[in-house]
N, CA, C and O atoms as a Tripos MOL2 file, in Angstrom:
@<TRIPOS>MOLECULE
protein
  200   199    50     0     0
PROTEIN
NO_CHARGES

@<TRIPOS>ATOM
      1 N           0.7510   -1.2600   -0.2200 N.3       1 MET1
      2 CA          0.3820   -0.1360   -0.3810 C.3       1 MET1
      3 C           0.6240    1.4410    0.0190 C.2       1 MET1
      4 O           1.2500    1.7630    1.0290 O.2       1 MET1
      5 N           0.2640    2.0310   -0.5580 N.am      2 PHE2
      6 CA          0.8680    3.5940   -0.6300 C.3       2 PHE2
      7 C           1.2850    3.6970    0.1110 C.2       2 PHE2
      8 O           0.9460    2.6270    0.6170 O.2       2 PHE2
      9 N           2.3620    4.5080    1.4090 N.am      3 LYS3
     10 CA          1.2800    5.9110    2.3050 C.3       3 LYS3
     11 C           2.0700    7.2880    1.4650 C.2       3 LYS3
     12 O           3.2610    7.4410    1.1930 O.2       3 LYS3
     13 N           0.8020    8.2450    1.1770 N.am      4 ILE4
     14 CA          1.3490    9.6730    1.0830 C.3       4 ILE4
     15 C           1.0720   10.1630    1.9560 C.2       4 ILE4
     16 O           0.2510    9.7040    2.7500 O.2       4 ILE4
     17 N           1.7900   11.4750    2.1170 N.am      5 LEU5
     18 CA          1.7750   12.6860    2.8750 C.3       5 LEU5
     19 C           1.3800   14.6240    2.0620 C.2       5 LEU5
     20 O           1.9060   15.5070    1.3850 O.2       5 LEU5
     21 N          -0.1730   14.1990    2.9480 N.am      6 VAL6
     22 CA         -0.2740   15.3520    1.8030 C.3       6 VAL6
     23 C          -0.7730   16.7640    2.1930 C.2       6 VAL6
     24 O          -1.9640   17.0250    2.3610 O.2       6 VAL6
     25 N           0.3120   17.7180    2.3320 N.am      7 VAL7
     26 CA          0.5170   18.7460    2.6700 C.3       7 VAL7
     27 C          -0.3390   19.7870    2.0500 C.2       7 VAL7
     28 O          -0.6140   20.0150    0.8720 O.2       7 VAL7
     29 N          -0.7580   20.4780    3.3970 N.am      8 GLU8
     30 CA         -1.2570   21.7200    2.4670 C.3       8 GLU8
     31 C          -2.8890   23.1920    3.8950 C.2       8 GLU8
     32 O          -3.8350   22.8890    4.6230 O.2       8 GLU8
     33 N          -2.5730   23.8590    3.7010 N.am      9 ASP9
     34 CA         -2.9750   24.7870    4.4470 C.3       9 ASP9
     35 C          -5.1140   25.2250    4.8430 C.2       9 ASP9
     36 O          -5.9940   25.7090    5.5550 O.2       9 ASP9
     37 N          -4.7940   24.6900    3.9390 N.am     10 ASP10
     38 CA         -6.8190   24.7240    4.0850 C.3      10 ASP10
     39 C          -7.1250   23.6730    3.8780 C.2      10 ASP10
     40 O          -6.8910   22.9690    2.8960 O.2      10 ASP10
     41 N          -7.8320   23.4120    5.0360 N.am     11 GLU11
     42 CA         -8.2240   22.8230    5.6870 C.3      11 GLU11
     43 C          -9.2400   22.2060    4.9490 C.2      11 GLU11
     44 O          -8.8570   21.1310    4.4890 O.2      11 GLU11
     45 N         -10.7430   22.5780    4.5820 N.am     12 ARG12
     46 CA        -11.2620   22.3340    3.7910 C.3      12 ARG12
     47 C         -10.8130   21.5260    2.3880 C.2      12 ARG12
     48 O         -11.2780   20.4320    2.0700 O.2      12 ARG12
     49 N          -9.6700   22.3880    1.4970 N.am     13 LEU13
     50 CA         -9.2290   21.3670    0.8130 C.3      13 LEU13
     51 C          -7.9550   20.0080    1.0760 C.2      13 LEU13
     52 O          -7.4030   19.3980    0.1610 O.2      13 LEU13
     53 N          -7.7720   19.8360    2.2450 N.am     14 LEU14
     54 CA         -7.1340   18.4770    2.5830 C.3      14 LEU14
     55 C          -7.9490   17.9090    3.0730 C.2      14 LEU14
     56 O          -7.6390   16.7270    2.9260 O.2      14 LEU14
     57 N          -9.3270   18.0010    3.8730 N.am     15 GLU15
     58 CA         -9.6400   17.4010    3.4630 C.3      15 GLU15
     59 C         -10.8260   16.3420    2.5070 C.2      15 GLU15
     60 O         -11.0320   15.1290    2.5270 O.2      15 GLU15
     61 N         -11.1790   17.0030    2.0460 N.am     16 ALA16
     62 CA        -10.8840   16.6070    0.8250 C.3      16 ALA16
     63 C         -10.4190   15.2350   -0.3970 C.2      16 ALA16
     64 O         -10.8100   14.1730   -0.8810 O.2      16 ALA16
     65 N          -8.8270   16.6580   -0.4020 N.am     17 MET17
     66 CA         -8.3730   15.3920   -0.6860 C.3      17 MET17
     67 C          -8.3510   14.2020   -0.2540 C.2      17 MET17
     68 O          -8.6260   13.2290   -0.9560 O.2      17 MET17
     69 N          -7.7600   14.1100    1.8990 N.am     18 THR18
     70 CA         -7.8810   13.2500    2.1280 C.3      18 THR18
     71 C          -8.7440   12.0220    1.8450 C.2      18 THR18
     72 O          -8.3580   10.9820    1.3100 O.2      18 THR18
     73 N         -10.4960   12.4230    2.4740 N.am     19 ASP19
     74 CA        -11.7220   12.0930    1.4780 C.3      19 ASP19
     75 C         -10.9390   11.1590    0.3710 C.2      19 ASP19
     76 O         -10.4410   10.0550    0.5950 O.2      19 ASP19
     77 N         -10.9510   11.8180   -0.7790 N.am     20 TYR20
     78 CA        -10.9570   11.0590   -1.9390 C.3      20 TYR20
     79 C          -9.4960    9.8690   -1.8750 C.2      20 TYR20
     80 O          -9.3620    8.7500   -2.3700 O.2      20 TYR20
     81 N          -8.8810   10.4300   -1.3230 N.am     21 MET21
     82 CA         -7.8570    9.0910   -1.3220 C.3      21 MET21
     83 C          -7.7890    8.2110   -0.2230 C.2      21 MET21
     84 O          -7.0590    7.2410   -0.4220 O.2      21 MET21
     85 N          -8.3750    8.2710    0.9510 N.am     22 ARG22
     86 CA         -8.6050    7.2660    1.6110 C.3      22 ARG22
     87 C          -9.5910    6.3750    0.9990 C.2      22 ARG22
     88 O          -9.2400    5.1960    1.0460 O.2      22 ARG22
     89 N         -10.9770    6.6350    0.3120 N.am     23 ALA23
     90 CA        -12.1900    6.5780   -0.0030 C.3      23 ALA23
     91 C         -10.7710    4.7400   -0.9980 C.2      23 ALA23
     92 O         -10.4970    3.5520   -0.8310 O.2      23 ALA23
     93 N         -10.5710    5.5040   -1.5810 N.am     24 ARG24
     94 CA         -9.3860    4.1990   -2.7630 C.3      24 ARG24
     95 C          -8.3370    3.5520   -2.2120 C.2      24 ARG24
     96 O          -7.4130    3.0280   -2.8340 O.2      24 ARG24
     97 N          -8.5220    3.5990   -0.7580 N.am     25 GLY25
     98 CA         -7.5750    1.8290   -0.3740 C.3      25 GLY25
     99 C          -5.5800    3.1230    0.3090 C.2      25 GLY25
    100 O          -4.6400    3.0350    1.1000 O.2      25 GLY25
    101 N          -5.8590    3.5980   -0.2300 N.am     26 LEU26
    102 CA         -4.4520    4.3260    0.6320 C.3      26 LEU26
    103 C          -4.2570    4.2680    1.5810 C.2      26 LEU26
    104 O          -4.9470    3.5460    2.3010 O.2      26 LEU26
    105 N          -3.2060    5.0050    2.0810 N.am     27 ASP27
    106 CA         -2.7510    5.0630    3.0720 C.3      27 ASP27
    107 C          -2.5740    6.8200    3.2340 C.2      27 ASP27
    108 O          -1.7030    7.4890    2.6780 O.2      27 ASP27
    109 N          -3.3400    7.1860    3.8870 N.am     28 VAL28
    110 CA         -2.8310    8.7990    3.6300 C.3      28 VAL28
    111 C          -2.6200    9.5670    4.9350 C.2      28 VAL28
    112 O          -3.2560    9.5300    5.9880 O.2      28 VAL28
    113 N          -1.3300   10.4130    4.4940 N.am     29 TYR29
    114 CA         -1.6880   11.2940    6.4710 C.3      29 TYR29
    115 C          -1.3310   12.4530    5.6410 C.2      29 TYR29
    116 O          -0.9070   12.7250    4.5180 O.2      29 TYR29
    117 N          -1.9330   13.3280    7.3860 N.am     30 CYS30
    118 CA         -2.2050   14.8750    7.1250 C.3      30 CYS30
    119 C          -1.2450   15.2610    7.5900 C.2      30 CYS30
    120 O          -0.4990   14.5100    8.2180 O.2      30 CYS30
    121 N          -0.8700   17.2010    7.3170 N.am     31 ALA31
    122 CA          0.3360   18.0390    7.6160 C.3      31 ALA31
    123 C          -0.2560   19.8740    7.0720 C.2      31 ALA31
    124 O          -0.5360   20.2280    5.9270 O.2      31 ALA31
    125 N          -0.2800   20.5410    8.0720 N.am     32 ALA32
    126 CA         -1.7020   21.3950    6.9800 C.3      32 ALA32
    127 C          -0.3050   23.1580    8.0160 C.2      32 ALA32
    128 O          -0.4590   24.1750    8.6920 O.2      32 ALA32
    129 N           1.1440   22.0970    7.2060 N.am     33 ASP33
    130 CA          2.3170   23.1660    6.7220 C.3      33 ASP33
    131 C           3.7280   22.4830    7.0450 C.2      33 ASP33
    132 O           4.0500   21.5200    7.7410 O.2      33 ASP33
    133 N           4.4260   23.3830    6.2510 N.am     34 GLY34
    134 CA          5.4910   23.5220    6.1080 C.3      34 GLY34
    135 C           6.2470   22.0270    7.4130 C.2      34 GLY34
    136 O           6.7420   20.9410    7.1110 O.2      34 GLY34
    137 N           6.0200   22.6400    8.7790 N.am     35 ALA35
    138 CA          7.0950   22.0970   10.1390 C.3      35 ALA35
    139 C           6.7050   21.2350   10.1050 C.2      35 ALA35
    140 O           7.4160   20.2300   10.0800 O.2      35 ALA35
    141 N           4.6460   21.1460   10.0780 N.am     36 LYS36
    142 CA          4.8840   19.2770   10.4670 C.3      36 LYS36
    143 C           5.0350   18.9000    9.3030 C.2      36 LYS36
    144 O           5.9380   18.0990    9.5460 O.2      36 LYS36
    145 N           4.9300   18.8410    8.5170 N.am     37 ALA37
    146 CA          4.7490   17.7470    7.9320 C.3      37 ALA37
    147 C           7.1660   17.0690    8.2310 C.2      37 ALA37
    148 O           7.6050   15.9260    8.3580 O.2      37 ALA37
    149 N           7.7370   18.0610    8.2200 N.am     38 MET38
    150 CA          9.2770   17.5830    8.5600 C.3      38 MET38
    151 C           8.5320   16.6200    9.7570 C.2      38 MET38
    152 O           8.2940   15.4980   10.2040 O.2      38 MET38
    153 N           8.4740   17.2160    9.7970 N.am     39 ALA39
    154 CA          8.3150   16.3530   11.9100 C.3      39 ALA39
    155 C           7.6770   15.3440   11.0270 C.2      39 ALA39
    156 O           8.3120   15.5990   10.0040 O.2      39 ALA39
    157 N           7.0970   14.6460   10.7830 N.am     40 GLN40
    158 CA          6.2480   13.8000   10.2380 C.3      40 GLN40
    159 C           6.9160   13.1870    8.9040 C.2      40 GLN40
    160 O           6.3030   12.2240    8.4420 O.2      40 GLN40
    161 N           8.3640   13.6900    8.0400 N.am     41 LEU41
    162 CA          8.6800   13.2560    7.7480 C.3      41 LEU41
    163 C          10.0610   12.0510    8.3120 C.2      41 LEU41
    164 O          10.7050   11.1560    7.7640 O.2      41 LEU41
    165 N          10.0010   12.8210   10.0210 N.am     42 ASP42
    166 CA         11.8060   12.1490   10.8930 C.3      42 ASP42
    167 C          10.7760   10.9200   11.6150 C.2      42 ASP42
    168 O          11.2760   10.1660   12.4510 O.2      42 ASP42
    169 N           8.8570   10.7400   11.1070 N.am     43 SER43
    170 CA          9.2900    9.8210   12.0190 C.3      43 SER43
    171 C           8.8400    8.9150   10.8210 C.2      43 SER43
    172 O           8.9960    7.7570   11.2100 O.2      43 SER43
    173 N           8.2670    8.9150    9.3200 N.am     44 ASN44
    174 CA          8.0150    7.7310    8.7980 C.3      44 ASN44
    175 C           8.8410    7.9270    7.3030 C.2      44 ASN44
    176 O           9.7690    8.6990    7.0600 O.2      44 ASN44
    177 N           8.1780    6.9660    6.4090 N.am     45 VAL45
    178 CA          8.3830    6.6850    5.1070 C.3      45 VAL45
    179 C           7.6800    7.4450    4.0090 C.2      45 VAL45
    180 O           7.1890    6.5300    3.3470 O.2      45 VAL45
    181 N           7.4210    8.3090    3.5630 N.am     46 PHE46
    182 CA          6.1940    8.6950    2.2140 C.3      46 PHE46
    183 C           6.5910    7.9410    1.2680 C.2      46 PHE46
    184 O           7.5310    7.3230    1.7690 O.2      46 PHE46
    185 N           6.4690    7.6110    0.2370 N.am     47 ASP47
    186 CA          6.1010    6.5950   -1.0720 C.3      47 ASP47
    187 C           6.2170    8.4790   -2.0710 C.2      47 ASP47
    188 O           7.1200    8.9990   -2.7260 O.2      47 ASP47
    189 N           4.5300    9.0290   -1.6130 N.am     48 LEU48
    190 CA          4.4700    9.8640   -2.1610 C.3      48 LEU48
    191 C           4.4530   11.1150   -1.9260 C.2      48 LEU48
    192 O           5.3760   11.3690   -2.6990 O.2      48 LEU48
    193 N           4.0140   12.7130   -1.2550 N.am     49 LEU49
    194 CA          4.3320   13.5940   -0.4430 C.3      49 LEU49
    195 C           3.5470   14.3180   -1.8110 C.2      49 LEU49
    196 O           3.6240   14.1450   -3.0270 O.2      49 LEU49
    197 N           2.8760   15.0870   -1.0450 N.am     50 LEU50
    198 CA          2.1030   16.3960   -2.2590 C.3      50 LEU50
    199 C           1.6250   17.5440   -1.0050 C.2      50 LEU50
    200 O           1.0630   18.5950   -1.3130 O.2      50 LEU50
@<TRIPOS>BOND
     1     1     2 1
     2     2     3 1
     3     3     4 2
     4     3     5 am
     5     5     6 1
     6     6     7 1
     7     7     8 2
     8     7     9 am
     9     9    10 1
    10    10    11 1
    11    11    12 2
    12    11    13 am
    13    13    14 1
    14    14    15 1
    15    15    16 2
    16    15    17 am
    17    17    18 1
    18    18    19 1
    19    19    20 2
    20    19    21 am
    21    21    22 1
    22    22    23 1
    23    23    24 2
    24    23    25 am
    25    25    26 1
    26    26    27 1
    27    27    28 2
    28    27    29 am
    29    29    30 1
    30    30    31 1
    31    31    32 2
    32    31    33 am
    33    33    34 1
    34    34    35 1
    35    35    36 2
    36    35    37 am
    37    37    38 1
    38    38    39 1
    39    39    40 2
    40    39    41 am
    41    41    42 1
    42    42    43 1
    43    43    44 2
    44    43    45 am
    45    45    46 1
    46    46    47 1
    47    47    48 2
    48    47    49 am
    49    49    50 1
    50    50    51 1
    51    51    52 2
    52    51    53 am
    53    53    54 1
    54    54    55 1
    55    55    56 2
    56    55    57 am
    57    57    58 1
    58    58    59 1
    59    59    60 2
    60    59    61 am
    61    61    62 1
    62    62    63 1
    63    63    64 2
    64    63    65 am
    65    65    66 1
    66    66    67 1
    67    67    68 2
    68    67    69 am
    69    69    70 1
    70    70    71 1
    71    71    72 2
    72    71    73 am
    73    73    74 1
    74    74    75 1
    75    75    76 2
    76    75    77 am
    77    77    78 1
    78    78    79 1
    79    79    80 2
    80    79    81 am
    81    81    82 1
    82    82    83 1
    83    83    84 2
    84    83    85 am
    85    85    86 1
    86    86    87 1
    87    87    88 2
    88    87    89 am
    89    89    90 1
    90    90    91 1
    91    91    92 2
    92    91    93 am
    93    93    94 1
    94    94    95 1
    95    95    96 2
    96    95    97 am
    97    97    98 1
    98    98    99 1
    99    99   100 2
   100    99   101 am
   101   101   102 1
   102   102   103 1
   103   103   104 2
   104   103   105 am
   105   105   106 1
   106   106   107 1
   107   107   108 2
   108   107   109 am
   109   109   110 1
   110   110   111 1
   111   111   112 2
   112   111   113 am
   113   113   114 1
   114   114   115 1
   115   115   116 2
   116   115   117 am
   117   117   118 1
   118   118   119 1
   119   119   120 2
   120   119   121 am
   121   121   122 1
   122   122   123 1
   123   123   124 2
   124   123   125 am
   125   125   126 1
   126   126   127 1
   127   127   128 2
   128   127   129 am
   129   129   130 1
   130   130   131 1
   131   131   132 2
   132   131   133 am
   133   133   134 1
   134   134   135 1
   135   135   136 2
   136   135   137 am
   137   137   138 1
   138   138   139 1
   139   139   140 2
   140   139   141 am
   141   141   142 1
   142   142   143 1
   143   143   144 2
   144   143   145 am
   145   145   146 1
   146   146   147 1
   147   147   148 2
   148   147   149 am
   149   149   150 1
   150   150   151 1
   151   151   152 2
   152   151   153 am
   153   153   154 1
   154   154   155 1
   155   155   156 2
   156   155   157 am
   157   157   158 1
   158   158   159 1
   159   159   160 2
   160   159   161 am
   161   161   162 1
   162   162   163 1
   163   163   164 2
   164   163   165 am
   165   165   166 1
   166   166   167 1
   167   167   168 2
   168   167   169 am
   169   169   170 1
   170   170   171 1
   171   171   172 2
   172   171   173 am
   173   173   174 1
   174   174   175 1
   175   175   176 2
   176   175   177 am
   177   177   178 1
   178   178   179 1
   179   179   180 2
   180   179   181 am
   181   181   182 1
   182   182   183 1
   183   183   184 2
   184   183   185 am
   185   185   186 1
   186   186   187 1
   187   187   188 2
   188   187   189 am
   189   189   190 1
   190   190   191 1
   191   191   192 2
   192   191   193 am
   193   193   194 1
   194   194   195 1
   195   195   196 2
   196   195   197 am
   197   197   198 1
   198   198   199 1
   199   199   200 2
@<TRIPOS>SUBSTRUCTURE
     1 MET1         2 RESIDUE 1 A MET
     2 PHE2         6 RESIDUE 1 A PHE
     3 LYS3        10 RESIDUE 1 A LYS
     4 ILE4        14 RESIDUE 1 A ILE
     5 LEU5        18 RESIDUE 1 A LEU
     6 VAL6        22 RESIDUE 1 A VAL
     7 VAL7        26 RESIDUE 1 A VAL
     8 GLU8        30 RESIDUE 1 A GLU
     9 ASP9        34 RESIDUE 1 A ASP
    10 ASP10       38 RESIDUE 1 A ASP
    11 GLU11       42 RESIDUE 1 A GLU
    12 ARG12       46 RESIDUE 1 A ARG
    13 LEU13       50 RESIDUE 1 A LEU
    14 LEU14       54 RESIDUE 1 A LEU
    15 GLU15       58 RESIDUE 1 A GLU
    16 ALA16       62 RESIDUE 1 A ALA
    17 MET17       66 RESIDUE 1 A MET
    18 THR18       70 RESIDUE 1 A THR
    19 ASP19       74 RESIDUE 1 A ASP
    20 TYR20       78 RESIDUE 1 A TYR
    21 MET21       82 RESIDUE 1 A MET
    22 ARG22       86 RESIDUE 1 A ARG
    23 ALA23       90 RESIDUE 1 A ALA
    24 ARG24       94 RESIDUE 1 A ARG
    25 GLY25       98 RESIDUE 1 A GLY
    26 LEU26      102 RESIDUE 1 A LEU
    27 ASP27      106 RESIDUE 1 A ASP
    28 VAL28      110 RESIDUE 1 A VAL
    29 TYR29      114 RESIDUE 1 A TYR
    30 CYS30      118 RESIDUE 1 A CYS
    31 ALA31      122 RESIDUE 1 A ALA
    32 ALA32      126 RESIDUE 1 A ALA
    33 ASP33      130 RESIDUE 1 A ASP
    34 GLY34      134 RESIDUE 1 A GLY
    35 ALA35      138 RESIDUE 1 A ALA
    36 LYS36      142 RESIDUE 1 A LYS
    37 ALA37      146 RESIDUE 1 A ALA
    38 MET38      150 RESIDUE 1 A MET
    39 ALA39      154 RESIDUE 1 A ALA
    40 GLN40      158 RESIDUE 1 A GLN
    41 LEU41      162 RESIDUE 1 A LEU
    42 ASP42      166 RESIDUE 1 A ASP
    43 SER43      170 RESIDUE 1 A SER
    44 ASN44      174 RESIDUE 1 A ASN
    45 VAL45      178 RESIDUE 1 A VAL
    46 PHE46      182 RESIDUE 1 A PHE
    47 ASP47      186 RESIDUE 1 A ASP
    48 LEU48      190 RESIDUE 1 A LEU
    49 LEU49      194 RESIDUE 1 A LEU
    50 LEU50      198 RESIDUE 1 A LEU
């Protein structure tokens, strides 16, 4: 399964993107800004960063 990190500061868009991808069986993680994304990257390995 692909692990995807979605970085988006617009909360509604972030929710829409993650809902769409999760409905298709993807493993999605979220970050609201670059600092939170970097923290996620320190503790996880992702196949794709959006």
